[in-house]
C-alpha positions in Angstrom: -30.7 -68.5 -8.9 -27.2 -67.5 -10.0 -28.7 -66.7 -13.4 -31.2 -64.3 -11.6 -28.3 -62.6 -9.9 -26.4 -62.0 -13.0 -29.3 -60.8 -14.7 -29.9 -58.3 -12.0 -26.3 -57.1 -11.9 -26.1 -56.7 -15.6 -29.3 -54.8 -15.8 -29.0 -51.2 -17.2 -30.2 -48.6 -14.9 -32.4 -46.2 -16.6 -33.2 -42.5 -15.6 -36.3 -43.7 -13.5 -34.3 -46.1 -11.4 -31.7 -43.3 -10.7 -34.1 -40.9 -9.2 -34.7 -42.8 -5.9 -30.9 -43.5 -5.5 -30.0 -39.7 -6.1 -32.6 -38.6 -3.6 -31.4 -41.0 -1.1 -27.8 -39.9 -1.6 -28.7 -36.3 -1.2 -30.7 -37.0 1.9 -27.8 -39.1 3.2 -25.3 -36.3 2.6 -27.4 -33.7 4.2 -27.8 -35.8 7.3 -24.1 -36.5 7.6 -23.1 -32.8 7.1 -25.7 -31.5 9.4 -24.2 -33.8 12.0 -20.8 -32.6 11.5 -21.4 -28.8 11.7 -19.7 -26.9 14.5 -21.8 -25.2 17.2 -22.0 -21.5 17.2 -19.3 -19.7 19.0 -20.2 -18.2 22.3 -20.5 -14.5 22.7 -17.0 -12.8 22.8 -17.0 -9.0 23.4 -14.4 -6.6 24.7 -14.4 -3.1 26.0 -11.7 -1.1 27.4 -9.4 2.1 27.6 -6.3 3.2 25.8 -4.0 6.0 27.3 -1.1 8.0 26.2 1.0 9.5 28.8 -1.8 9.1 31.3 -4.2 10.9 29.0 -7.4 9.2 27.3 -6.3 8.8 23.5 -8.8 9.8 20.8 -8.7 9.4 17.2 -7.2 5.9 17.0 -8.3 2.5 16.0 -7.4 -0.8 18.0 -7.1 -3.9 16.1 -7.3 -7.4 17.7 -5.6 -10.2 15.6 -5.9 -13.9 16.6 -2.7 -15.4 17.7 -1.5 -19.2 18.2 -4.3 -21.6 18.2 -7.0 -18.9 18.3 -9.4 -19.0 15.4 -11.6 -16.4 13.9 -11.2 -12.9 12.3 -9.3 -9.7 13.3 -11.5 -7.0 14.8 -10.9 -3.3 14.9 -12.7 -0.7 17.1 -12.4 3.1 17.1 -10.9 4.6 20.3 -12.3 8.0 21.3 -12.0 9.7 24.9 -9.7 6.7 25.8 -12.5 4.1 25.3 -13.3 1.4 22.8 -15.9 -1.4 22.5 -15.8 -4.7 20.4 -19.2 -5.9 20.0 -20.2 -9.7 19.6 -21.1 -9.1 16.0 -17.4 -8.8 15.5 -17.3 -12.5 15.4 -14.3 -13.0 17.8 -13.6 -16.3 19.2 -12.1 -17.0 22.8 -8.3 -17.0 22.8 -5.3 -14.9 22.6 -5.0 -11.7 20.5 -2.2 -9.4 19.4 -3.3 -5.9 20.1 -2.4 -3.0 17.6 -3.1 0.7 18.1 -2.8 3.2 15.2 -4.0 6.6 14.5 -7.0 7.1 12.3 -5.9 8.7 8.9 -6.0 12.4 9.1 -8.4 12.7 6.3 -10.9 10.9 8.2 -10.2 12.7 11.4 -10.9 16.0 9.4 -14.6 14.9 9.0 -15.3 14.3 12.7 -17.9 16.5 14.4 -16.1 19.5 16.5 -17.0 18.0 19.9 -15.1 14.8 19.0 -12.2 16.7 17.0 -11.5 18.9 20.4 -10.3 15.9 22.1 -7.9 14.8 19.4 -4.1 14.7 19.7 -2.0 17.3 17.8 -2.0 16.9 14.1 0.7 14.5 12.7 0.8 12.3 16.1 1.8 8.9 15.4 1.5 5.9 17.6 5.1 4.3 18.2 5.4 1.2 16.0 6.0 -0.9 19.1 2.2 -0.6 19.7 1.4 -1.0 16.0 3.1 -3.0 13.3 5.6 -4.2 15.9 3.3 -4.6 18.8 3.8 -6.9 21.5 0.9 -6.2 23.3 -1.6 -9.2 23.8 -4.9 -10.0 25.4 -6.9 -13.1 26.4 -10.6 -12.9 25.4 -12.9 -15.3 27.2 -16.4 -16.5 25.9 -19.4 -15.0 27.8 -17.2 -12.7 30.1 -16.9 -8.9 30.2 -13.2 -8.8 28.9 -12.3 -5.3 30.2 -9.1 -4.4 28.8 -6.7 -1.4 29.6 -3.7 -0.3 27.4 -1.0 2.2 27.6 0.7 3.3 24.5 3.2 6.1 23.2 3.6 8.4 20.5 6.6 8.1 18.3 9.0 10.8 19.3 10.9 12.8 16.5 
């Protein structure tokens, strides 16, 4: 019996013997990784308003950047007539976000239809850095809730 065990353990494995083992290994790895995948993230959307000196802001972009333990991507949305909307397709997760507001570059604003261009601030208007690169604005987004937000920003004074 000991001789039979030695013979079996010393036996060379040829290609035909490896195939079932490889198939079993692939199947086992597939089952293990399938069981370990995370569930899809709940819907996270946001809508809101942005005002300057009490007036609706137009021609800007609002960016949400994940903070602290929040996972997921940044998301940006255009702001026109004081309104913005971040759809679920942006892939946001629930959590805390830093909010930045900046003007859309002038070369892009020049291509807007006249009805949108009519509501733009004066040429050369710049959002104060305390609402953009140095922003302390934050918001909390919750899954499967409306997440209605409102922000007031200021133009840089020269």
